[in-house]
Structure formats: structure tokens, C-alpha cells
BATI-13852 format. One line per 2 residues: number of its first residue (from 1); their letters; for each residue x, y, z of C-alpha. Coordinates in pm, whole numbers, plus 50000, padded with zeros to 5 digits. Layout:
N
NUM = a = X:Y:Z  ...
This chain:
218
1 = ml = 54212:55166:49973  54196:54970:49652
3 = ei = 54379:54681:49774  54144:54672:50057
5 = lv = 53862:54665:49838  54005:54386:49604
7 = ai = 54040:54173:49930  53708:54231:50052
9 = ti = 53551:54127:49723  53788:53800:49690
11 = fa = 53645:53763:50072  53297:53777:49966
13 = vv = 53336:53550:49656  53487:53298:49883
15 = it = 53241:53331:50154  52945:53303:49917
17 = tl = 53090:53006:49750  53149:52831:50077
19 = ft = 52777:52895:50174  52644:52780:49840
21 = sf = 52853:52457:49905  52712:52395:50241
23 = nt = 52351:52473:50131  52398:52206:49839
25 = vf = 52541:51959:50091  52271:52006:50317
27 = ss = 52007:51976:50066  52147:51659:49953
29 = ad = 52136:51529:50298  51792:51602:50339
31 = al = 51682:51446:50009  51902:51128:50101
33 = eq = 51733:51103:50430  51406:51144:50282
35 = hi = 51461:50865:50033  51615:50632:50325
37 = nf = 51264:50698:50523  51059:50635:50232
39 = se = 51237:50326:50132  51215:50184:50486
41 = ma = 50843:50272:50499  50741:50121:50158
43 = nd = 50952:49811:50227  50775:49756:50547
45 = cl = 50441:49801:50404  50523:49574:50099
47 = nr = 50666:49320:50345  50341:49309:50552
49 = it = 50110:49268:50237  50321:48988:50134
51 = ld = 50312:48801:50440  49943:48867:50467
53 = la = 49882:48722:50097  50122:48433:50203
55 = si = 49897:48309:50458  49581:48355:50223
57 = hl = 49272:48148:50337  49031:48022:50069
59 = al = 48751:47818:50068  48808:47539:49804
61 = pp = 48571:47287:49621  48406:47060:49720
63 = ry = 48352:47247:50040  48306:47554:49794
65 = ap = 48037:47591:49520  47926:47903:49318
67 = pg = 47686:48115:49488  47317:48059:49403
69 = fd = 47070:48362:49331  46973:48431:49698
71 = dp = 47301:48288:49856  47525:48534:50067
73 = ad = 47869:48608:49928  48153:48363:50046
75 = kf = 48300:48528:50358  48658:48416:50245
77 = rl = 48591:48577:49925  48889:48778:49750
79 = kg = 48791:49117:49610  49000:49389:49464
81 = en = 48829:49704:49328  48920:50079:49239
83 = ve = 48768:50358:49489  48775:50729:49488
85 = vd = 48928:50897:49778  48896:51275:49754
87 = sk = 48893:51261:49392  49162:51051:49344
89 = tf = 49144:50685:49254  49315:50409:49454
91 = sf = 49302:50029:49501  49114:49851:49774
93 = lr = 49180:49495:49869  48969:49251:50085
95 = fs = 49062:48856:50143  49088:48655:50431
97 = sl = 49396:48527:50578  49564:48350:50875
99 = ah = 49815:48640:50957  49613:48778:51229
101 = ip = 49787:49034:51417  49628:49070:51808
103 = ln = 49591:49418:51911  49515:49568:52271
105 = rs = 49652:49232:52426  49400:49031:52268
107 = vr = 49478:48648:52282  49224:48545:51988
109 = qg = 49358:48375:51680  49200:48237:51362
111 = ia = 49109:48329:51012  49101:48698:50962
113 = ii = 48924:48955:50702  49198:49192:50602
115 = iy = 49146:49496:50421  49384:49732:50294
117 = yi = 49227:50094:50244  49356:50441:50155
119 = tk = 49219:50771:50352  49320:51082:50444
121 = dq = 49495:51179:50793  49430:51509:50959
123 = dg = 49704:51708:50768  49546:51599:50428
125 = cf = 49797:51351:50332  49688:50982:50211
127 = im = 49767:50728:50415  49730:50324:50405
129 = kr = 49532:50160:50677  49510:49794:50757
131 = sd = 49147:49649:50900  49194:49298:51049
133 = el = 48872:49141:51193  48801:48775:51328
135 = yp = 48498:48608:51305  48199:48692:51351
137 = yp = 48339:48949:51056  48141:49288:51076
139 = df = 48099:49485:50788  48362:49717:50702
141 = ee = 48400:50037:50813  48722:50288:50863
143 = ke = 48826:50306:51211  49080:50565:51398
145 = dd = 49237:50278:51558  49328:50083:51261
147 = pi = 49711:50048:51214  49853:50288:50958
149 = lc = 50113:50094:50727  50214:50384:50514
151 = en = 50224:50749:50509  50256:50991:50213
153 = ik = 50100:50791:49960  50079:50945:49608
155 = sf = 49926:50630:49458  49865:50265:49565
157 = el = 49767:50017:49253  49719:49666:49246
159 = vy = 49698:49450:48935  49562:49085:48928
161 = fd = 49709:48812:48703  49492:48512:48626
163 = de = 49636:48146:48527  49728:48255:48180
165 = dn = 49896:48581:48316  49631:48815:48195
167 = at = 49615:49134:48388  49329:49350:48530
169 = dy = 49291:49604:48814  49019:49453:48967
171 = wd = 48905:49121:49096  48578:48928:49243
173 = se = 48634:48547:49328  48249:48565:49350
175 = sd = 48195:48651:49012  48116:48460:48720
177 = ef = 48332:48689:48515  48617:48572:48687
179 = ky = 48469:48174:48717  48492:48207:49063
181 = at = 48847:48151:49047  49113:48363:49253
183 = pv = 49420:48552:49097  49735:48342:49054
185 = si = 49935:48662:49170  49898:49030:49248
187 = gi = 50126:49293:49131  50164:49606:49379
189 = kl = 50289:49942:49284  50316:50187:49577
191 = el = 50416:50562:49497  50533:50759:49775
193 = gl = 50565:51170:49779  50597:51455:50005
195 = ep = 50333:51691:50109  50002:51736:49897
197 = gd = 50070:51980:49602  50444:51930:49624
199 = es = 50551:51732:49315  50925:51795:49365
201 = fs = 51006:51424:49513  50848:51104:49479
203 = ri = 50961:50720:49472  50797:50427:49332
205 = fe = 50797:50073:49487  50677:49749:49293
207 = tr = 50666:49396:49376  50450:49092:49265
209 = vy = 50315:48826:49495  50224:48479:49383
211 = lp = 49945:48316:49614  50054:47986:49758
213 = vi = 49718:47861:49703  49454:47969:49440
215 = re = 49102:47844:49347  49096:47750:48988
217 = ki = 48809:47836:48754  48471:47645:48804
């Protein structure tokens, strides 16, 4: 009987060790898969933003002149600001670009107003959407059919750099504060994580995009 009890005890220890090893392997595999999924999604998102900014369209002098008191804002302005979504602050970016993506079998082309904004999906997760509107450029409003660029967003931050590499977290090319200039480059920081309230996993992705054309200070 004693030998049988010892054998059972040893068997139980071995089985427990094996199950623990299997759980560790499967947990590592799940985490690795999550890393890969986040990396692919973030890279696709940053590539899309980079392509859009690489095709940026600006009104340049002499066609462009600073707005007068009652003049309408330049429709091709670049404006970046911080907005609050469900008590969290995210970057919001508006600019014009030649990188229009036709949807719903549309064949129209031209200069588009592109907007990147953060909203919430039906599961309560933050997502990034891309608004893309051709002339006559309707006022911005969130749309259900705006394409989703990225999901599981924990933070989205843009930093704007001027010609002296000074940084700010907002920009308005129609403002005297910035001398009606556009930034030279834009830094992008994107953090992705699991479902709301889960702090166990997150990844940060960063890049910096230099604009191919800029409007200098006026």
C-alpha cells in the first residue's frame, strides 16, 4: 500500500507539472498572437496616416492670404486639437489630401478633407475612424460607415513640430499664433490595449511624418 501511495503521489506531481507547463505555453501563445495582431493593426493604421499626409494639399501664397475678420476659414487648412471622448482625451486631426479612397463604387476623385477621430464602438472600446469627404466638403459629423482604422485604442497623441523643431500638441494653420504656417512634421503615438479596464497588456507604436510640402510663416 505504501508503495502504491508513493507512486500515486509521484504521478500526481508529474501530471500537475505537465498541466502547468501546458498552461504556460498556451498563455504565451495567446500573448504572442495578441502582440502580432496589435502590431499588424497599428502598422496598417500608421501607414494609412503616413500615406494621407504624404499626399497633403495646401493653399500656398500668393493664392493663399491670411484671413480677414469676416473671411471664411481656408477649406484646405490643417487643424489638430485635443478632444474629450467619454472623459478621455485624444488627438483629432483635419487636413486636405489627394489620397481620397473611393467607397461604395464611387469613381469621383479630387482633393478630400480627411479627418482622424476617436469614438467608441458598441462594446465600449475606443476605435479610430477616418472621414474622407470630397467637394462640397460638408460639415464634419461622425458616421457609422466611416472606415475603422484601428481598434482597442488606449491613447492617440499627435505632436506638431515647427521649422525650429519646437513641439506642441495642437495646431491651426489659420491662426496668427502659428503665423498661418503648417507644421514641418507630425509625431504620432498610438497605444493599443485589451478590453476596457484591463491593464495587463498594452503596446505603444510611434512614428514621425515629415510633410512633403509646407506653408511657411507669413
